[in-house]
N, C-alpha and C positions, 0 to 999 in steps of 0.2 A: 383940887382934883375933881374929876367927874367920872363916874362909871355909867357907860351907856350900854343898856341891856336890850336886846331884841328878843322877844318872846314869840316863838313860831306857833301859830294856830291855838292860841290860849283858850279859845271857846270850845274847841274839840279835844284837844289833848291835855286834859286836865282831870284827873281822877285821884282818889286817896289823899286829898288835900294837898296835892303837890305844888298848887300855887303858892302855898306857905313858904316854899323856897325863895320866891321872889320877894315876899313881904320881909323874910327874915334878911336877905341881902340889903334891902332898902333901909331897914332899921338900923343895921351895923354901919351902913355908910352915914346915915343921919347923925349917929352918936359920935362919929369921928369928923363931922364936918366935911364929908365928901358928898358932892352933889350926885344925885341919882336920877337918871332918866330911863323910862321904860317906853319902848315902842313895840306895839302889837303888830305882828306881820301875819296877814291872814291870806287866804286864797287869792291869787292873782297879784299880790304885793311882792315887791322886789326887796330883798335883803341888801343893805348898803355895808359892805364890809369895812370901807373906810371911815365910816361913822358908828361903828360897832365895837365894843370891847369885850362883850360877853353875849353868846347866843344860848338861849334856853328852849328846849323842847320837852314837854312832859309826856305823860303816858295817856293812853286812850283805849277804849274798847275796840275790838277788831273792826267794827264797823265804822269807827271814827278813823282809824288808821287807814282803812281803804278810801275813805273820803278825801284825806289829805295827801295820800302817797303819790298819786298822779301829779298833782300841783307841786308837791316838794321836788320831784325829779325834774319836771319840765321847766319850772320857773325859778328854782332856788339852788339847784345843784351846782351850777358853776360859781355862783356867789359864795356858797358855803365851802366849796372846795378852795376857793381863793382865800377866804377867811381863815380856814384851818391851816393852810399852807403858810400864811402870813403870821401864824402864832396867835391868832385870836382865841380867846378861851371859849369853850363850848361845854355845856352840861346837858346830856340827853338821858332821859329817865324812861326805863321800861319800853313802852311802844316807841318812843323817840330813839331810844337806844337801838331797838331792832331795825329801825329804818336807816340807821347809819350803814348798814351792811348791804350785801349784794341782793337779798331777797328774804321774804317771809312766806314759807310754804304752809298753806292751810288746806290739808287733805288735797282736794283736786284744784285748788286755787293757789296761784302764785302772786304775791304782792312784790313788785319791783322796788328796791331800796335805792338809796344814794350811791351805794358802792364806794363810800369814802373809806371804809374799814374792811379788812379781810375777814368777814364773817357772814354766816348765814344762820337763820332761824327756821326751824321746822316744827310743826305741831305733830308730835309722835304719840302713839297710844300711851296711856298711863294718866294718873292724877296730876292735877295742877301742882306746880311747885310753890307751896305757901308756908309762910311762917316767919318768925323773926330771924335775922341773919346778921352776921359779924364777919368782916373781912379785914384782912391786913393789907395795907398800901404803903407805898414809899414814894413820896413826891421829891426825894432827893435829900432829905434831912433825917432819914431813918424811918423805921417801920412804925406806922400808927394804926389805930382801929378805927373803922367806920362801923356804925351799927344802924340797922334799919329793918324793914319789913319787906318781903317779897311775895308776889302773887302773880305768877305768869304761867300760862299754858304752853307757850313756845319754849323750845329748847334751843339755845344759841351755841354754836360751835365756832370757835376762832380758827382762822386759816394759819398757815406757816409764817406769814409776815405780820400777824396781829400780836400786840402786846396786851396781856390781860391787865385791867385796872387793879385787881387785887387777888389775893388768895383767901379762899374760904376758910374761916375758922369754925364757923357753925351756921347750918342752913344749907341750901341747895346750890346757889350761884347759877352760873350760865345754864347748867344743864343737869346738875345732880350727879355728874360722873367724874369730870376731870379736875374739880377743885378750883377752877378758875371762876372770876366774877368780873363782868364788865369787860371794857376795852379801853385803852389809852392810845391816842394818836396825837403826838405833840402835846398841845394844850386842850385837846378835846377829850372828854371823859364820858363814856357810856356806862350805865349801870342799871340794875334792876332794883336797887334800894329805893323804897317809898318811904312814906311815913309822916310827913315828908322828910327827906334826907338831911337838909342843912340845919334845921333847928335842933336836931339830935346830935349834930357834929359841927359845932361852931368852929372848931380849928380848921375844918375843910372849907367852910364858907369863907373864912378869912384867906385861906390859901388860894381859893379861886379868884377871890377879889384882888388879891396881890398879883396873881398871874395876869388877870385880865388888865389891870392898870399898867402893867409892864408891856403889854402889846407885843409879845415875842421877844422882848429883851429881858433884862433882869427883873424879877418880881419886885413890886414897889413895897417897902417896909411900912407896916400899918402901926398906928398908935394902939397901944395896949387898952383892953376894956376890962371892967369889973365883970368877970365871967363866972361868978360863983353859981348862979342858977343854970347857966348853960353847961357847966361842967357837971353839974348834978344831973341834968337831963341826959348827957352823954353817958355818964357812968350808969344810970339806970337802964338806959336803952341797951348798953353793952352787957350788964348783968343779966338782964332778961334773955338776951340773945345766946349767951354763953352758958347760962344755967348756973 
């Protein structure tokens, strides 16, 4: 087996050590004997949905989002839409998550998003939403907990056709009001959880890999690993978030 990952704008969209998500995926594939290939998709590059199993886009400062947003919409939207529609897995964190929606409104400025998910993000008066966070998600095998860290000034609001990724157990989530966190669209997941997310939640890293290898069909069953340290990391992050 081979997991083919495309990382969008890795030089601009990478804060809070979120490139650790890719390192963690690589290591778990290597331990299982699964080939891992990583393609960096930069400004002007085309995404190749037929040669991609998982798309990853991290978070960035507002200035970085502005730099990549135009290129994302003009040169990659059609391919990303085709990939999501075909069931290709996608993980978008923070700024990348915001760009999945219709727009990000920054006071007098409006950044156009991909419009793949029915959501919008606005910068409202008030403090940034910062702190440890835990959410409950269900990927079809019962509720599980994800733990991480959030730090975002934008408030994201889901539209009527959007499905939240999870329910906030502790922390702020999308906007600090409605109890939703992130968004899910088929096998695409958007979330504000940093930290990075996957090393704190090895079970979700495996679920994402399993879904990606299935490419829109049934998830691929993975070999079990000795996850004593990973479970301890998850429990510690969960404990810190829940108090």
